[in-house]
N, C-alpha and C positions, 0 to 999 in steps of 0.2 A: 479591554482584550478577551475576556471571559467570554463574552456572548457573541465574541466572532470567531474563538476556539469553540463553544457551541454550535456556531452553526456548521460548522466546518467537520466537526465530530458527524452531526447528522447528516451532513451528504457525504461523508465518508462511510456510513453505515448503508445508507440508501444506493451509493455507485456499486459497493459491493453486493447488498442485497438487487441489484438491477441485475447486474452482470451473471449472476448465479442462481437467478431464481431455477434453474433445472435441476441443482445440486442439491434432491433434498436430503442428503448425508448430514449437512451441515449443523453444528448444535456445540453450545459455548462450550459444551464439558467433552467434547470430542475426547480432548488427550486426557483428561480426569484420573483413567486408570493407568496409562500408558506412560505419562510425565507430569504426574502430579505437583513438580516444582518449576515447570512452564510458566505460570506467571510471574512468578517472583524473579525467577531468571533472566526474563524479560526487563522487567521493570529495573531491576537492578543495573543492568548494562543502559537502558535508555537516562535514566537517572544521571548515572556518569557521566553521560557524553552530554547529557543536556546542562549540567552545573558548567561546562566548560564550554558549551556553543548553543545557546538557544535556536541557533539557526537550523537545529538538528531536525525541529518541531516541521516546519513547512519544507525541509528537502524530503522530508519519510514522505509526507501529504505528495508531494510531486512525483516521490518513486512511486508509492502505489498507484497515483492517478494513470503514470505511464503505463503501469504493468497492467491495470485494470481496463482501460477504454481500448486497446486494440483490440483482445481476445480473451477476455477475461483475467480474473485475480487467479493466475499461474505460476508467478515467480520468472517467468520466461524473459523479463527485462534482467533478470541478474544472472542470466547464461553467459557463461565467455566462451571463447573460439572464435571459426568462422561461423561467418553469418549472425553476430551475437548481434542483438539488438542496442547492446551497448556504442554501437559503433555507428546506430544511424542517427543522422543529422539532431532531431528532437530530443534525445537522451544523452547528447554527448555533455549535455550540461550538467549531469545529474551530480549531487554533491558527494562527491568521495567520502565524506564525512558520513552521509548515511550509509551509504554501500558498504563501508569497512564495518558502522555498527549494526549492519544486516548479519555481515558476516562473521563478525566475533559473537553473535547472539547463537549465532545456526552452530558455530563450535561447541560454546558452554552447553547448548541444549543436549547435541548429540553426544558430548562428554558424559552428560548425566541421564541421559534415557535411551541413548541409542540414537539411531536415524528414522524416529518415528513420528519426528515433526515436520509437517512442510514447510521450505524456505516462503510459501505464500501466506501461510497460518502467522510464522514468526514476522511477517512485513506487515499485517494488518494488525499484530498485537504490539507491535513497535510502535507503528504509528499510531494506535488507540495510544498508549501509554505515554508520547511524546507529545500531545495532546492535554492529556491531564496535567501533565509538568508545567504544561502552558498557561493552566487557569482552567482547561475546562471538564466537564462532569465526567465520572467514569461511569462507564456503559460497558455491558457484556457484547462481545464481537461473536457470531457465530464461528465454527472451527471446522475442520475437516477436508480444508480443500487439498487437492492433490497439487504436483508441482510439473510445470510443463517437461517435456524430454527435447523440446527444439523450441528456439526461440518465435517468435511470430517474422510472418513474411517483412517484408521492406514496405508492401500494399499496406499491407494490415496497420504498423507502424506510423505510414503516412498519413491515417486515419486520426490522429491525434491531434489537436487545432493547433492551428499556426499562431504563431505573437502577431502576424498581420491580418488574422483574419476581422472582415467586419462584424458587427453583431448579427447580422441577418447569417452570416455564415457560421458562426459560431452559435446558434443558436439550433440551426438544422444540423450542425456537426453533434449536436448533444441530443438532440432528439432522435436521431437514428440510433442511437445508444437508450435509448427510453430513459433518458435527464430532461428535465424542464428548467425552465429559466430563471428559477430560484436556486435549484442544483449547480447552475452555469456560474451565476451570483456568488454564491457560497464558494466554491470552488477556487474561484478567481482571487475572492479577498481572501482566502485561507493561503 
């Protein structure tokens, strides 16, 4: 399980790096001054949820993937209301336990630090920490993402690979997002 988690971690880091290669302000220490307890808050909530439901790790991987793939890691998949990405077919099966975990972490972080940390960063940290709980290695993630103010369009959400895609279509879909076959295999395994 640890090798699978390690592969998933590497791919998640690559997904975020590939999607955000134009954001030069990302840094592992981005929130060090404004929210010094951020990582401890996230770790605590993830560990508590993981103890009750180990399935939260793959659920968070899926949320992060469904957020990053359409238009970048911007937490747009978490937005509610008219035109919400959560209402789109690919996202209707995202696990509520993981969505609720992100919301609980957001509330705790905002209570401790004010609204200084984006939901996009919280999602990345929670996903990383859930993989650590699942036996993967700990690694730094770059932070400083901005949250979207509007959901991704239906057309962009429609770019998510469908479960019925054959291998050439999956490879093409991933390639269009600067991801390779190894990324495809690792994310599929995760």
